[in-house]
C-alpha positions in Angstrom: 0.0 0.0 0.0 2.8 2.4 0.9 4.6 1.7 -2.4 1.4 2.3 -4.3 0.8 5.6 -2.5 4.4 6.7 -3.2 4.1 5.7 -6.9 0.8 7.6 -7.2 2.3 10.7 -5.6 5.3 10.6 -7.8 3.1 10.3 -11.0 1.0 13.2 -9.8 4.1 15.4 -9.3 5.5 14.4 -12.7 2.2 15.1 -14.4 1.8 18.5 -12.7 5.4 19.4 -13.8 4.7 18.4 -17.4 1.5 20.4 -17.5 3.0 23.5 -16.0 6.0 23.2 -18.5 3.5 23.0 -21.4 1.6 26.0 -20.1 4.8 28.2 -20.2 4.8 30.7 -23.1 6.9 29.5 -26.0 9.4 31.7 -27.8 7.9 33.5 -30.8 10.3 31.8 -33.2 13.0 29.2 -32.5 15.2 30.7 -35.3 15.6 33.9 -33.2 16.3 32.3 -29.8 20.1 32.8 -30.0 20.0 36.2 -31.6 21.6 39.2 -29.9 23.9 39.4 -27.0 25.5 36.0 -27.3 28.6 37.0 -29.4 30.9 39.9 -29.6 30.2 42.6 -32.2 33.5 44.5 -31.8 36.9 43.0 -32.6 40.2 44.8 -31.8 43.8 43.8 -32.7 46.3 46.5 -31.8 44.9 49.6 -33.7 42.7 47.5 -36.0 38.9 47.8 -35.3 36.2 45.7 -36.8 32.5 46.0 -36.0 30.2 43.2 -37.1 26.5 43.6 -36.4 24.6 40.7 -34.8 21.3 41.3 -36.6 20.1 42.7 -39.9 16.8 43.0 -41.7 17.1 42.3 -45.4 13.7 43.6 -46.4 14.9 46.1 -49.1 13.6 49.2 -47.2 17.0 50.8 -47.3 17.7 50.3 -43.6 19.9 47.5 -42.3 19.5 45.5 -45.6 23.0 44.2 -45.9 25.1 42.1 -43.4 28.8 43.2 -43.6 31.7 44.1 -41.4 32.7 47.7 -40.7 36.3 48.5 -40.3 38.6 51.5 -39.4 41.2 52.9 -41.7 43.9 50.6 -40.4 42.2 47.6 -42.1 43.1 47.5 -45.8 41.4 44.3 -47.0 38.9 41.6 -46.1 39.4 38.2 -47.6 37.1 35.2 -47.7 34.0 36.8 -46.2 31.8 33.7 -45.8 28.3 33.2 -44.4 27.4 29.7 -43.2 24.2 28.2 -42.0 23.7 28.0 -38.2 25.3 24.6 -37.9 28.0 25.6 -40.3 27.4 22.9 -42.9 26.2 25.1 -45.8 27.8 28.1 -47.4 25.1 30.7 -47.9 27.2 33.5 -49.3 30.9 34.1 -50.1 32.8 37.1 -51.2 36.5 36.3 -51.9 37.8 39.9 -51.4 36.7 43.4 -50.7 38.0 46.6 -49.1 36.3 49.5 -47.3 36.2 51.7 -50.4 33.6 49.4 -52.0 29.9 50.0 -51.6 28.0 47.9 -49.1 25.8 46.5 -51.9 28.9 45.2 -53.7 30.1 43.0 -50.8 27.3 42.9 -48.1 25.1 39.8 -47.9 21.5 40.5 -48.7 20.1 37.5 -46.8 19.4 35.3 -49.8 20.6 31.7 -50.1 22.4 30.7 -53.3 19.0 29.4 -54.7 17.4 32.8 -54.2 15.3 31.9 -51.2 15.3 34.1 -48.1 17.3 32.9 -45.1 15.9 33.4 -41.6 17.5 33.2 -38.2 20.9 32.4 -36.8 24.0 32.1 -39.1 27.7 32.0 -38.8 30.4 34.2 -40.5 34.1 34.2 -40.9 36.7 36.4 -42.7 40.3 37.3 -42.7 41.2 41.0 -42.1 44.5 42.5 -43.1 46.0 45.8 -41.9 48.4 48.4 -43.3 51.3 46.5 -41.7 50.3 43.3 -43.5 49.2 41.6 -40.2 46.3 39.2 -40.7 43.6 38.1 -38.3 40.6 35.8 -38.5 37.3 37.2 -37.3 34.3 35.0 -36.9 31.0 34.8 -35.0 27.3 34.5 -35.4 24.5 36.8 -36.2 20.8 36.7 -37.3 18.8 37.5 -40.4 15.4 38.9 -39.3 12.5 38.5 -41.6 10.0 41.4 -41.0 6.9 39.6 -39.9 4.8 39.4 -36.7 7.3 37.1 -35.0 10.0 39.7 -35.4 8.2 41.9 -32.9 10.4 40.3 -30.2 13.2 42.6 -31.4 11.4 45.7 -30.2 12.5 44.9 -26.6 15.3 42.3 -27.1 18.6 43.6 -25.6 22.1 43.2 -27.1 21.0 43.6 -30.7 23.2 45.8 -32.9 22.4 46.7 -36.5 24.5 47.7 -39.5 23.2 51.3 -39.2 24.9 51.5 -35.8 28.4 51.3 -37.3 30.7 54.2 -36.4 33.5 55.4 -38.8 36.2 54.0 -36.5 35.1 50.3 -36.8 33.1 50.2 -33.6 29.4 50.1 -32.6 27.6 53.4 -31.8 25.1 52.3 -29.2 23.5 55.7 -29.1 22.2 55.3 -32.7 18.8 53.7 -32.9 18.1 50.7 -35.2 15.8 52.8 -37.4 13.6 49.8 -37.9 10.2 51.4 -38.1 8.7 49.3 -40.9 10.0 45.9 -39.5 8.8 46.0 -35.9 
């Protein structure tokens, strides 16, 4: 009898925990769970500065449409700028070479896969940056492509999100600049 009562009590507790876990609000979108605040956005090597935003919104509204690194005038070249899927098994975009004198639309990623479909959520990036003294550094991390829909509303209040428009001229993030994302969320 005692074992039966213990088993019944244990099952009741497990069932209650399962129900309460199911009643918890779920994240709006699993693709956006690891976006913002998990990776560095500024990289510094001696005088070399590189800012890489951790989110962008490729919706062709003219604001934050391209994912790209921003560098100071010590950086001369960027080699092998590559965007991978979140697990790193698929190349989504690759630019063999660019420098800061090129326009963002010439080397920035517009959020499209090689087949032309739109990518959503977490992705990885990697590149080599060279400076005026021919020193080379590998920069890598992760960021997110945000599709402007109802589930992107979470970015109104999400902290640690830095956008391309927040790049300063010295290769750092300007946290005082707003995201300017009025149409997206």
